[in-house]
C-alpha positions as CSV (number, residue, x, y, z in Angstrom):
1,M,18.4,62.9,86.4
2,D,21.0,65.5,88.4
3,L,20.2,68.5,90.7
4,L,22.9,71.0,89.1
5,G,22.7,74.2,90.4
6,F,21.7,73.5,93.6
7,P,24.7,72.5,95.8
8,L,23.3,72.2,99.1
9,V,21.7,68.7,97.6
10,E,22.6,65.5,96.1
11,V,20.9,62.6,94.4
12,R,21.7,59.0,95.4
13,P,20.3,55.6,96.4
14,T,18.7,55.1,99.5
15,P,19.1,52.2,101.9
16,Y,15.4,50.9,101.5
17,G,15.5,50.8,97.3
18,G,15.6,53.6,94.6
19,R,16.9,57.0,95.0
20,G,16.4,60.1,97.1
21,V,17.8,63.4,97.4
22,F,19.8,63.9,100.7
23,A,21.5,66.9,102.1
24,A,25.1,67.3,100.7
25,S,26.1,69.8,103.8
26,P,24.3,71.1,106.9
27,I,21.2,72.8,106.0
28,P,19.7,75.6,108.4
29,K,15.9,75.5,109.3
30,N,13.5,77.5,107.1
31,T,16.1,77.2,103.9
32,V,14.7,77.7,100.4
33,F,17.5,74.7,99.1
34,F,16.0,73.6,95.8
35,S,13.5,74.8,93.3
36,C,11.7,73.9,90.1
37,P,11.0,76.4,87.3
38,G,8.2,75.3,86.2
39,P,6.2,71.6,85.5
40,Y,6.9,68.8,82.4
41,A,3.2,68.6,81.7
42,F,0.2,69.9,83.9
43,V,-3.7,70.8,83.2
44,I,-6.0,72.9,84.9
45,D,-9.2,71.1,85.4
46,R,-11.9,72.2,83.4
47,A,-14.2,73.5,86.2
48,F,-11.1,76.2,87.0
49,R,-10.1,77.0,83.7
50,K,-11.9,80.6,84.1
51,E,-10.2,81.1,87.5
52,V,-6.8,80.1,86.9
53,C,-4.5,81.2,84.9
54,S,-3.0,78.7,82.3
55,Q,0.6,80.3,82.7
56,C,1.3,81.4,86.0
57,F,-1.9,79.8,87.8
58,A,-2.9,82.6,89.4
59,Y,-5.8,82.0,91.0
60,A,-8.6,84.7,90.0
61,F,-10.2,84.8,94.1
62,D,-7.0,85.0,95.4
63,A,-6.5,88.3,93.4
64,G,-10.6,89.3,94.7
65,R,-11.6,88.6,91.5
66,R,-14.4,86.0,90.2
67,T,-12.6,84.9,86.5
68,W,-10.3,85.9,84.5
69,N,-11.0,88.3,81.3
70,I,-8.1,87.6,79.0
71,K,-8.7,84.2,77.0
72,H,-8.3,81.8,74.1
73,D,-11.3,80.5,73.8
74,A,-10.5,78.2,71.1
75,A,-7.8,76.7,73.6
76,G,-10.2,76.6,76.4
77,A,-7.4,78.5,78.7
78,C,-7.5,82.1,80.5
79,F,-4.9,84.3,81.6
80,C,-4.1,86.6,84.5
81,S,-2.5,89.2,81.9
82,D,-1.5,89.7,78.2
83,E,1.8,88.5,79.0
84,C,0.9,85.1,80.4
85,K,-1.1,84.9,77.3
86,T,1.8,85.3,74.9
87,A,3.9,83.2,77.2
88,W,1.4,80.4,77.3
89,M,1.4,80.5,73.0
90,A,5.0,81.1,72.7
91,T,6.9,77.7,71.8
92,D,10.0,77.0,70.3
93,R,9.1,74.5,67.5
94,I,5.0,73.5,67.4
95,A,2.0,76.0,68.3
96,G,0.4,74.3,71.6
97,E,-2.7,76.0,71.2
98,K,-3.7,74.5,67.8
99,V,-3.8,71.2,69.7
100,F,-5.9,72.5,71.8
101,K,-8.4,74.4,69.9
102,V,-8.4,71.0,68.3
103,M,-9.0,69.3,71.4
104,E,-11.7,71.5,72.1
105,T,-13.6,71.1,68.8
106,L,-13.7,67.0,68.9
107,F,-14.2,67.6,72.9
108,K,-17.6,69.6,72.1
109,G,-18.9,68.2,69.0
110,K,-20.0,65.2,70.9
111,R,-19.0,63.6,67.3
112,L,-17.2,60.4,68.9
113,G,-19.6,57.1,69.6
114,R,-19.6,53.9,69.6
115,E,-21.6,50.7,70.8
116,G,-20.0,49.9,74.4
117,F,-17.0,49.9,76.1
118,L,-14.1,47.4,75.2
119,P,-13.8,44.8,78.1
120,P,-10.2,44.7,79.5
121,P,-8.1,41.5,79.1
122,A,-9.2,38.5,81.0
123,E,-5.8,38.5,82.8
124,I,-4.0,42.1,83.4
125,S,0.0,41.5,82.5
126,L,2.9,43.6,80.8
127,E,2.0,41.7,78.0
128,S,-1.6,42.2,77.2
129,I,-1.0,45.8,77.8
130,N,1.7,45.8,75.6
131,E,-1.1,44.3,73.4
132,A,-3.8,46.7,73.7
133,W,-1.4,49.2,72.7
134,R,0.0,47.7,69.7
135,H,-3.4,47.8,68.2
136,P,-5.4,50.6,69.7
137,P,-9.1,50.9,68.4
138,A,-9.6,53.9,66.1
139,L,-11.3,56.9,67.6
140,H,-14.7,56.2,66.3
141,K,-14.9,52.8,68.2
142,F,-14.5,54.8,71.8
143,A,-17.8,56.1,73.4
144,P,-18.1,60.1,74.0
145,M,-15.5,61.4,76.2
146,S,-16.0,62.7,79.8
147,E,-14.9,65.5,81.6
148,L,-12.1,63.7,83.4
149,E,-10.7,61.8,80.3
150,H,-10.4,65.3,78.7
151,D,-8.6,66.8,81.3
152,S,-6.3,63.8,81.4
153,A,-5.8,64.4,77.5
154,R,-4.9,67.7,78.2
155,F,-2.2,67.2,80.6
156,I,-1.0,64.4,78.3
157,A,-0.7,66.9,75.4
158,S,1.1,68.9,77.2
159,G,3.9,66.6,77.5
160,V,4.0,65.6,73.9
161,I,4.3,69.7,73.2
162,Q,7.4,69.9,76.2
163,R,9.0,66.5,74.4
164,A,8.7,68.2,70.7
165,N,9.6,72.0,71.8
166,N,12.4,70.4,74.6
167,P,13.5,67.1,73.5
168,D,16.8,67.1,76.0
169,S,13.9,66.9,78.8
170,W,12.6,63.6,77.9
171,P,15.0,61.4,79.6
172,D,14.3,63.2,82.6
173,L,11.0,62.3,82.1
174,L,11.3,58.7,81.7
175,Q,13.6,58.1,84.8
176,L,10.3,58.6,86.9
177,Q,8.7,55.2,88.3
178,D,6.8,53.6,85.8
179,N,3.4,52.3,87.6
180,E,1.5,51.2,84.4
181,L,1.2,47.4,85.6
182,L,0.1,48.3,89.2
183,F,-2.1,51.0,88.1
184,T,-3.9,49.1,85.7
185,Q,-4.2,45.6,87.9
186,L,-5.9,47.8,90.4
187,H,-8.2,49.3,87.9
188,P,-8.2,47.6,84.8
189,E,-11.3,49.4,83.5
190,M,-8.7,52.4,82.9
191,L,-6.9,50.3,80.3
192,E,-9.2,51.3,77.9
193,S,-9.5,55.1,78.9
194,H,-5.7,55.2,78.4
195,L,-6.2,54.1,75.0
196,Y,-8.7,56.6,74.2
197,I,-6.4,59.4,75.5
198,G,-3.7,58.3,73.8
199,V,-5.4,58.2,70.4
200,F,-7.5,60.9,71.0
201,V,-4.3,63.0,71.6
202,A,-3.0,61.6,68.8
203,E,-5.4,62.6,66.5
204,A,-5.6,66.1,67.7
205,L,-2.2,66.3,66.6
206,R,-2.6,65.2,63.1
207,I,-6.0,67.3,62.5
208,A,-3.6,70.4,64.0
209,G,-1.3,69.7,61.3
210,I,1.7,69.1,63.9
211,V,4.3,66.8,62.9
212,V,6.8,65.4,65.2
213,D,9.8,63.1,65.1
214,F,8.6,60.6,67.7
215,D,5.5,58.1,68.3
216,V,2.7,60.4,69.8
217,L,0.9,57.5,71.2
218,A,4.1,55.6,72.6
219,T,4.9,59.0,74.3
220,A,1.5,59.3,75.5
221,R,1.5,55.8,77.0
222,C,4.8,56.7,78.8
223,L,3.1,59.7,80.3
224,L,0.1,57.9,81.6
225,A,2.3,55.0,83.1
226,R,4.0,58.1,85.4
227,D,1.2,60.4,85.8
228,Y,-0.1,58.1,88.7
229,G,2.5,58.7,91.9
230,N,4.7,61.3,90.3
231,V,2.1,64.4,89.7
232,F,2.0,66.8,92.1
233,G,-2.0,68.6,92.8
234,L,-1.7,72.6,91.9
235,Y,-3.4,74.4,94.9
236,E,-4.3,77.7,95.7
237,E,-1.2,79.8,97.0
238,K,-2.9,81.5,99.8
239,D,-4.8,78.5,101.9
240,D,-3.4,75.5,99.8
241,T,-7.0,74.0,100.3
242,E,-8.4,74.1,96.4
243,M,-6.9,72.4,94.6
244,F,-7.3,73.1,90.4
245,G,-5.4,70.6,88.9
246,F,-2.3,68.7,88.3
247,A,1.2,69.0,87.2
248,I,4.4,66.7,86.6
249,Y,7.8,68.2,87.7
250,T,10.8,65.7,86.9
251,T,13.0,66.8,89.9
252,A,10.0,67.4,92.1
253,S,9.5,64.0,92.3
254,L,12.8,62.6,93.0
255,F,11.8,63.7,96.9
256,N,10.5,60.7,99.1
257,H,7.9,60.4,101.4
258,D,8.4,60.6,105.3
259,C,5.2,61.2,107.6
260,T,7.4,63.6,109.6
261,P,9.0,65.2,106.8
262,N,11.7,67.4,107.4
263,I,11.1,69.9,104.3
264,K,8.0,71.4,103.0
265,K,7.3,72.1,99.0
266,T,5.0,75.9,98.4
267,R,4.3,77.0,95.3
268,D,5.1,80.3,93.6
269,G,3.6,80.5,89.9
270,R,4.7,77.7,88.2
271,A,7.4,77.3,89.8
272,L,8.1,74.8,93.3
273,A,10.2,75.5,96.0
274,F,11.3,73.7,98.7
275,R,12.4,74.5,102.0
276,T,13.5,72.9,105.4
277,L,11.2,72.6,108.3
278,R,14.5,72.2,110.7
279,D,18.0,71.9,111.2
280,V,19.1,68.8,108.5
281,A,22.7,67.3,109.1
282,A,24.7,66.1,106.0
283,G,23.6,63.1,104.5
284,E,20.4,62.8,105.8
285,E,17.6,62.6,103.3
286,L,15.3,65.4,102.3
287,C,11.1,63.9,102.8
288,I,8.5,65.4,102.0
289,S,5.3,64.1,103.0
290,Y,2.5,63.0,100.5
291,V,-0.4,62.4,102.8
292,E,-2.2,64.4,105.9
293,E,0.6,63.7,109.0
294,T,-2.4,64.2,111.3
295,D,-4.5,61.4,109.6
296,S,-4.3,58.2,111.7
297,W,-1.6,55.5,110.8
298,E,-4.3,53.2,109.0
299,K,-6.0,56.4,107.0
300,R,-1.9,57.2,105.7
301,Q,-1.2,53.5,104.9
302,A,-4.2,53.4,102.9
303,R,-3.6,56.2,101.2
304,L,-0.1,55.7,100.4
305,Q,-0.9,51.8,99.2
306,E,-3.9,53.5,96.9
307,W,-2.0,56.3,95.4
308,W,1.9,55.3,95.4
309,F,1.8,51.8,95.8
310,F,4.0,51.3,99.2
311,S,3.6,50.6,102.6
312,C,5.2,53.3,104.7
313,Q,7.9,52.2,107.1
314,C,9.2,55.4,108.7
315,A,9.6,56.2,112.6
316,K,6.1,57.9,113.0
317,C,4.4,54.8,111.3
318,H,6.0,52.1,113.6
319,R,5.3,53.8,116.8
320,D,1.2,54.3,115.7
321,E,1.2,51.0,114.8
322,A,2.8,49.7,117.8
323,A,0.3,52.5,119.7
324,A,-2.7,50.9,117.6
325,K,-2.1,47.4,118.4
């Protein structure tokens, strides 16, 4: 994965492992040096679908409205304009709205029932996870789907559709960190939920008559493995306080964390833009903050461990840790 078209930055290995984004030359303060035009996959939370445009993510409240009136009811989507609705429905190979329509029908129909939850393996290992995905239960074996699971299924379906429409972008997605094993060991009950989501999306494509040239279930697993720790919350643009969904931007996920960030992320419609918070020297790593910088050292570390599986060793954390002792 590279950052072609953005000469001020380059991707290279970091001293502490993995890759990061570095300044290729000096970058002055308040410079927008990088942007991502749109997400690879996204979802608007069910509670916000009437208030948020499914194409440009415009928030109705920011425009002085309660909801958007232009709808695609069958697919569970609303839009701020006819242009956004047309853009959302336009695809290169497959009609995504057909898939979302089937998913809404399956979800609302409450036709999916079962006797009880499937127990997770006694020991969570890569092999036990592989075995579970090799032999997933049939759809009717699962309990009724929760709203949270349905939101996750829509997120995964959008990624499946993206892969079908833009196959050349799939390798970039695969380069993101795979957190499946760590996440499942931390939350073993989620293995069943992920299996359900994968089977649900595959069945929705089958019912919709959508044929793709790749394994939908395996694709769903790859997306779920990279969901945790790589997604960005979708917030209102004015106050950045209300989160109404989440999205995965493959190139934006290259930016690492620092509790004293030198860059900031902002959203402009579907796009993410990154600007410098201070002058940045050539060769310096460009970092955002994954957490609230004003939180205590203990709270920052706990959140980073829970959501991103690492302990921060930045200069601020060393100072705050020493002060706490």
